C-alpha positions as CSV (number, residue, x, y, z in Angstrom):
1,M,4.6,-23.0,-14.0
2,Q,1.2,-21.3,-13.5
3,N,2.2,-18.6,-16.0
4,L,2.8,-21.1,-18.7
5,Y,-0.4,-23.1,-18.1
6,P,-2.7,-21.2,-20.4
7,Y,-0.1,-21.4,-23.2
8,A,0.4,-25.1,-22.7
9,Q,-3.4,-25.5,-22.8
10,I,-3.8,-23.6,-26.1
11,I,-0.9,-25.5,-27.7
12,H,-2.4,-28.8,-26.4
13,L,-5.8,-28.0,-27.8
14,F,-4.5,-27.0,-31.2
15,C,-2.3,-30.2,-31.4
16,A,-5.3,-32.3,-30.3
17,I,-7.5,-30.8,-33.0
18,I,-4.8,-31.4,-35.7
19,F,-4.2,-35.0,-34.5
20,V,-7.9,-36.0,-34.3
21,G,-8.7,-34.0,-37.5
22,Y,-6.0,-35.9,-39.4
23,L,-7.2,-39.3,-38.1
24,F,-10.8,-38.4,-39.0
25,F,-9.8,-37.2,-42.5
26,D,-7.6,-40.3,-43.1
27,V,-10.0,-42.9,-41.8
28,I,-13.4,-41.5,-42.9
29,I,-13.1,-38.9,-45.7
30,L,-10.1,-40.1,-47.6
31,R,-11.2,-43.7,-47.5
32,A,-14.7,-42.9,-48.8
33,A,-13.3,-40.5,-51.4
34,S,-10.7,-43.0,-52.7
35,K,-13.5,-45.5,-53.5
36,K,-15.0,-42.9,-55.9
37,M,-11.8,-41.9,-57.7
38,P,-9.5,-43.8,-60.0
39,P,-6.9,-46.0,-58.1
40,E,-3.9,-44.0,-59.4
41,L,-5.4,-40.7,-58.3
42,A,-6.3,-42.1,-54.9
43,Q,-2.8,-43.4,-54.4
44,K,-1.3,-40.1,-55.4
45,A,-3.6,-38.3,-53.0
46,K,-2.7,-40.7,-50.1
47,Q,1.0,-40.2,-50.8
48,A,0.7,-36.4,-50.9
49,I,-1.2,-36.2,-47.7
50,G,1.0,-38.9,-46.1
51,S,4.2,-37.0,-46.9
52,V,2.9,-33.9,-45.2
53,A,1.5,-35.9,-42.2
54,V,4.9,-37.6,-41.7
55,K,6.4,-34.2,-41.2
56,I,3.7,-32.7,-38.9
57,M,2.4,-35.6,-36.8
58,P,5.6,-36.4,-34.8
59,I,5.9,-32.8,-33.8
60,C,2.2,-32.7,-33.0
61,V,2.3,-35.8,-30.9
62,L,5.5,-34.6,-29.1
63,L,3.8,-31.3,-28.3
64,L,0.7,-33.1,-27.1
65,V,2.7,-35.3,-24.7
66,L,4.8,-32.4,-23.4
67,T,2.0,-29.9,-22.9
68,G,-0.2,-32.7,-21.5
69,G,2.5,-33.6,-18.9
70,M,2.9,-29.9,-18.0
71,M,-0.9,-29.6,-17.4
72,M,-1.1,-32.9,-15.6
73,S,1.6,-31.9,-13.2
74,N,-0.8,-29.3,-11.8
75,W,-3.6,-31.8,-11.0
76,V,-1.8,-35.1,-10.3
77,G,1.3,-35.7,-8.1
78,S,2.6,-34.8,-4.7
79,K,1.6,-31.1,-4.9
80,A,-2.0,-32.1,-5.8
81,G,-2.2,-34.7,-3.0
82,G,-1.4,-37.9,-4.9
83,Y,-2.0,-39.9,-8.0
84,F,-5.2,-41.8,-7.4
85,E,-6.9,-39.9,-4.6
86,T,-9.8,-38.4,-6.6
87,N,-11.9,-39.5,-9.6
88,L,-10.3,-36.8,-11.7
89,Q,-6.8,-38.0,-10.9
90,I,-7.8,-41.6,-11.7
91,A,-9.3,-40.4,-15.1
92,F,-6.1,-38.4,-15.8
93,M,-3.9,-41.5,-15.1
94,I,-6.1,-43.7,-17.4
95,K,-5.9,-41.0,-20.1
96,F,-2.1,-40.7,-19.6
97,C,-1.7,-44.5,-20.0
98,L,-3.7,-44.5,-23.1
99,A,-1.7,-41.6,-24.5
100,M,1.5,-43.4,-23.8
101,V,0.2,-46.4,-25.9
102,I,-0.4,-44.0,-28.8
103,V,3.0,-42.5,-28.4
104,A,4.6,-45.9,-28.4
105,A,2.7,-46.8,-31.6
106,V,4.0,-43.6,-33.3
């Protein structure tokens, strides 16, 4: 597992950048831009971006969860001494619960 950790970390980082970047673009940029363009064009842009996002986001979220679980297994669990023993483990478990809420929503 230690040999795969750096690869999981890189994949996790790229997927997180894609996920957060899409959310930022959709909520901030596209919403502001659609106010300044004709409604038909704004709708076409949202549909075009949404059609690509529907293909990419489930894979991205799945990879985020899988690689996050792989990395978390090194720091939380029986090998690491428990689930809520240190502040880092508590933070990981809170982050994990929040991530599961996002996965359930997708």
